[in-house]
N, C-alpha and C positions, 0 to 999 in steps of 0.2 A: 504493499500499499504506499502511495507516494505522499509527501507532505509530512508535517509534524506529526508525532504520535497521536495527539488529540484531535487532529483535523478529521472531519467526517467526509469520506469520499465514497463513491459508488463505482465499482468495477463495471465496465461496459462489456457487453457480449462482443465476441470477435466478429460475429456476423452482422452487427448493427449497421455498419457502413454499407451493406449490400442492399438495404431496403431504403427506397426513396423516402425522404422526410415527410412527404405528402402524396397520397394516391387519391385518385378520382375513381368514380364507378366505371368510367370509360376503360381504365386499366384492367378492370375485373371481367369485362365481356369476353366470352370465348366463342360464341356461335351467332350466326345470323338469327334475327328474330323470326319467330313462327307467326305469320299474319294471315288472318282470315277475313270473313265478311259477316256482317250482321244477318244477311239472309241465307247463310249456309245452315244446314241442319246440324244438330248435336252430333249425329252419326258421322257426318263429313268432318266436323271439327275433331272428333275422337280419332278418326282415321288419319288426319293430318298430324296429329300429335304422335301417333304410333310411328308414321313414316318418318318423322324428324327426331324421334326419340326424346321428345320433350313433354312436359306435363302442363302446358299452357298454350293458348292462342290468343294473340292480341287482335282486338277488333276495332278498326277505326270507326269513329261515330261521326254523325253529320255536322256536329258542332266543332269539329277538330279535335274533340277529346278522344280518349282511348277506353275501350272496354277490355275486360280481361276475363277469359274462361279458362278454369283450371280443372285438373282431374278432381279435386275436392269439390268443385262446383257441380260437376256432373253427378257425382254421388249424392250430394246433398239436395240439389235443386231438380234433378231429372229422376234419378233412380229412387231415391227415398220418397219424392213427392209423387211417384207414379206417372210421370210424364213420359211421353214416347220419345224415342230417339230421332224422330223426324221433326221434333220441335225446333223452330228456328232459333238460332243462337241469340238473336236480338231479343227474344222473349225471356231469356235466361240471364243474360249479362246485365248487371248493375253498372251504371256509368255516372260520371267518368271515373276511371281508375286513378288512383294516386301514382303520379309520375315524377321522376327526378331529372334534372338536367345532367348531362354527361360530365359537367364540371364539378358536380357535387362530391365532396370528400367521401371517401369510403366509410369513414366512421359515422358521418352524418346520415348516409344511406342506410347503414346497418341499424342505426338508432331508430329510424323511421320504420324499417322492416319489423323490428321487435316491438316498438311501441304500438304499431297499428295491427300487429299480429298478422302480417301478410305472408303469403307464400312466395311471390315474386313482385318486383317493381319494375315496370317499364322504363327504359332509359331513352331520352331524346337529346338530339344535339341542339344547337342554338337556332337552327332553321326549322325545328320541329319534326325532323326526320327520326323515325324510331331505329335505334341502333341495336337494341336487344333488350334482355331483361336480366336482373340480378336476383338470386335467391340466397338462402342461408349457406348453401354449399360453396357459392362463389367467394365468400369471405374467409374460408378456412385457411387459405395460403396468405392472407393479409394479416399483418400484425394485429390490426383491430379486430379480426376474427378469431383471435387466439382465445378469446373468452367464450366462444360459442360452445365448445365441449362442456366447459364447467357450467355454463348457464343451463344447458340441456340436462346435465346431471342434477342440478338444484331443482329444476322444474319437474323432474321425474322422481324426486325423493318421496319414498313411501312412509317414512317415519320422521319424527322430530330429530332423533339422533343422526339419522342419515343426512338430513338437511344441514344440521349444524356442522357435521364433519366436512361436507363440501364447502359450506360458507367460510370455514376457517382457512380456506386456501386463498381467499381474497387478498391478503397482503402479499403472498408469493406472486400472484398474478400481477398486481401493481408493481412490485419490485422488478419483475421480469420485463415489463414494458418500459420501465425507466432504464434498465440496464440496456434495452434496445435503442435507447435514445429517442423514443417516440415523443411527439409533441405533447406538451402538458394537457392541453384541452382534449386530446385523443385519450390519454391515460384516465383522466377523470370521467370522460363519457363512458369508457369501457366499465369503470368501476361502478358507475351509477346503474348500468344495465344489469350488473350482477347483484347489486344491493337490491334493486327492484325486484329481481327474480326471487331473492331470498324473502323479501316481504310477502310477495304474492303467494308463494308456496306456503309460507307460514300461516297466511290468512286461511288457506284452503285446509291445512292440517289441524289448526288449533281453534279457529274461529267459526268458519263456515260449516264445519262438521258438527258443531253443537246444535241440538234440537231447538234451542231457544234463540237462534240467530237465522235471520233471513238474508242471504247474500244480495238480494235485490233491494234490500231496504237501506243501503248506505253507500256512500261513495268515499273512497280512501283518497286522501290527498298527501302526497309527498311534499315536505316543507324544507326550507333551508338549502344547504349546499347540495344535497342529493337532488332536490327538485330542480335546482339550476343546473344539474349535471356537472358539478364541480367538487365532488367529495374527494378528501385525501385520507391518509391513514388515521388522522386524528378527528375526523368528522363524526358528529353525532347522527343518529337516525331520527329526524324529526318528522311529525305526522299530524294530520287533523282529519276528522270525518264529518261528513254531511249526512244526517239521518233524514230518511223520509218523514214528512210531517204526520204520517199515520201512526207512528210509534208513540206509545205512552211513556210517561216518566219512568215508571218501573221497568219497562223493557229496555229503556237506554242504559240503565244501571247494569243489566245483564250483559249487554254488548260491551260495555266498558270493562267489565270483569274479563271478558274474553280477550279484549285487546291487551289488558295487563298481562294475561298469559302469553300473548305474543311478544311483549316487552321481554319477558324472561326468556323466551326462545331466542330472541335476537341477541341478548347478552350471552347466552350459551354458544351462539354462533360466533362470538368474537366481535360483535359489533357493539357500539356504545350508544346506550338509550339513556337520556337524561329524564328521570322520572319527575324532577322538579321543573322541567321545561315544556316544550311544545310537543306533547305526545297525545295520541288519540284516546288513551286510556284516562285522561283527565278531563272534567266537565268543561273547562274553558276551551278545549280544542275538539270536542265532540258535541255538536249541537244539531238540532233540526234545521232544515233549509230556512224556515221562517225565523228561528232564533238567530241564524248567522246574518240574515238580511236585517233584523232589528238591531244587531250588535254592530253591524257595518254602518247603518245610518247614525247610530249613537257615536261612533268613532269620528264620523264625518262631521257631525254637529258639534261635538265636544272633544276634539282630538287630544287635548292636554289632560283629559280626565281618564281614569281607569285604564292607564297604559294604552290608550287608543292609537298612538303613533307606532308603538311597537307591534301590536296586532295587526295594524294596516300593513306594515312592511312585511310581516311573516306571511299574510294571506295573499298579498300581491306576488309572493314568490311560490305560491302553491301550484303543484302540478298533479292533476288527476291520474291516479294509477290504477284504480279499480273502481268499476261502477260506471259513472258517466264519462269516463275517458272515450267511450265509443260514441257518446252523444255529443250535442253541440256544446262547444267550450263556453258559451254564453251562460250556461247554467252553473258554472263554478263560481265561488264567492269572490275570487280574486278578479276574475273578468267582469263580474257584475259590479264591482266597486269602481272600475276605472272611469265609466262614464259619470258617475255621481261625483267622484273626486275632481274630475276635469270641470264640472259644472260649478264648483265652489272655489272661486279665486282665493278666498281666505284660507281654506284647507290646503289648497295647492302651495300657498306661500309657506304655511307652517311645515308641510312635508318637505319643501325645499330647504328651509332653515334646519330642519332635523337632518336631512341628508348631508348638509354642509357643516353641521355641528361637530361631527366626528372627524377631527382634522388629521391628515396625514402628518405624522410627527417627525419632521426633520430634526428638530432639536434632540429628540431622544436618540439620534444617531451620533451625538458628539463624541462619544467614546470610540466609536468606529472610525470616524473621520480622523481622530487623533491617534488611531492604531492602538487604542487601549482595549482590552477585552471588555465586553458588555453583552447584555441581553436585549433582544429586540423581538417583540410580539408581532410577527409579520401578519397575523390575521387582524388584530385590533388596530394597529397603527398604520397599516398600508392597505390590506385587501378590503377591509370593511368600508373605509372611506371610498374606495374605488367602486365597490358593488353598490353602495348608496347612490353614487353619482349615476351609475348605469340604470338603476331602477327608476330614479327620478327622471332622467332625460327620456326613458322609454314611455313613462307615464305622460310626459309632457306632449308626445307625438301620438298618444293613444295606441301604442303598440302593446300587444298582449304576449310579447316574447318574455321568457323567464330567464334564459341563459344570459350571463353578463356580456360575453362577446357578441351574441345576437342582438342584445339591447343596445350596445354601443353602435352597432352597424345600422339598427333601425333609426337611431336618432342623429346619425352622422349628417352633417350639413344643416341641422335645424338651428333655430335662433339661439339655443343654449349650448350646442356642441358643434363646433366646427369640424370639417372633415379632418383637419390636421390633428385636433385634440382627440377625436375618435380613434384615429390611427395610433396615436401615441399611447392612449389608455389601453388599446387592445395589446399593443406590444408590451406595455409595462405589466399588464395582468399575466401575460404569458410568461414573462420573465420571472415574476414573483411566484407564480404557481410552480414553475420548473424548479427554482432554488428551493422552495418549500417541499416539494416531492422528493427531490435528491437527498435533502437533509434528513426527511423521515424515513426514507428507505435505508439509508445509512444507520440510522438509529435502530431500525427493525433488524438489520443484519447484525447489530452488536447486542441485540436483546434488550435494547432500552425501549421505553414507552414513547412512541412518536408524539411530538408536541409541536405547537405553533411557535414556541419561544425559541428563537435562534440564538445560541451562543455564538456571537460574531467571530470569536477567536477560532471556532472550529470550522468556519467557512474558508474557502480559498480567497486569496486577495481579489480575484476577478469577481466572485460572487458578492463579496462585501461591497465592492464598488458598484455593482449593478443593483443591489438593494438600495444603497444610498441614493443613487441616481433616480431610481423608481419612485422613491418617497418624494424627492424634489419635484418630479414630473406631475405627481398626483396633486401635490400641494399647490403647484402653479395652476393646474386646471380648476381647482376649487376656488382660488382667488378670482380667476377670470369669470367663472360662473357666477360667483357672488355679485361681481360687478355688472354683469349682463342681465341678471334675473329679472330686473324691473321691466325689461322689453317683453318677457314671456308671461309674467304673472303680475297682474295689476288689478 
């Protein structure tokens, strides 16, 4: 190991340099697309699939969208439904299908495939031409797809003990991706997909199997870093639940007891669950839809009371994981809040002040800049201010994005965030996450508990310089936003 004895370093895999830093779905395509017609019969489509040795047919639609017919569709919508094989494909296919641009990153496409529970995704070029489709097997050779076998094992776990055993391999997976020198946002997206799988399987095993629980009566929301697809080894699993209004108060207590059992399962899986924080087993974070709506209105009307600002920020970061994730996102509390928040300039101003109140603390770096050893909380003093900025600017342009990088992109060029500042903050975010991940993987390798508090003397001189520069950049954007804010909020 290079460097001083106490310096934390991560050994890179020898094959890391052989894999491009960023791959697109175009790089994963292996065959020409199988294309049919809406007026062809299901029998003809099935024959075409067999001839091409594929399990799908892409169907161009009149509105320039694409339909998609798969083997699974034929089994579910034709055979099981008692329809004949001479049924026109147009009567079977729902459209339009979800499509990605050929320039989409492999990890973003994989995330969409998993989130939407799709078999394949059609890929189009910038001219709208269908280049092919990608499915789960196409990601296996890609570093981003290295998580797929573990995710599959987690999803198929039959017992709590089996699930926990698979889940305890998450740190090794994260460490391997870091050693492969994968981009930080790719590492955290992969980690979030695995955490999602653990939570979903845990819900099936210990919650939905209970006779007093109806899986259709609640929606599970991921909160915090995992909702933003930015978890690291030190991250908590935060959550909230939206109950159907038909449930009685006594029934809600039974659900919360089941969610507490899930908390225990997750702890046994090596994940961190803060029972004093944002978890669905607590009444503050498990409410009926009407209760959430009432609470949201109260936070908007009186944001300084009852921790309204904190709750608003948490819910705005919520991502549906189970339940309404297949329904319109308008039904989730976070999205419902956005319009109401935007309509109240006073509340928007308070949210902006709250976002800018957590300063990127350059002065706390004094020991680093003078080359004296010191400790720096990278989450509290750098990442949280940046994440707050991204949340606010996304809200200001009415974006429903949750991911920090996506929020910055959505607001780039707006009145409060110039293109240059958006680019700078994205680069800074990537740098801080990369340093944070490498530090935590090095701690994990040494048997230490991964932490967000960086002992600066254990970083390389380059990383110390990068962290110091990142804090200065965030602080600079905060000052510019504070000066420009009156143009956006009045």
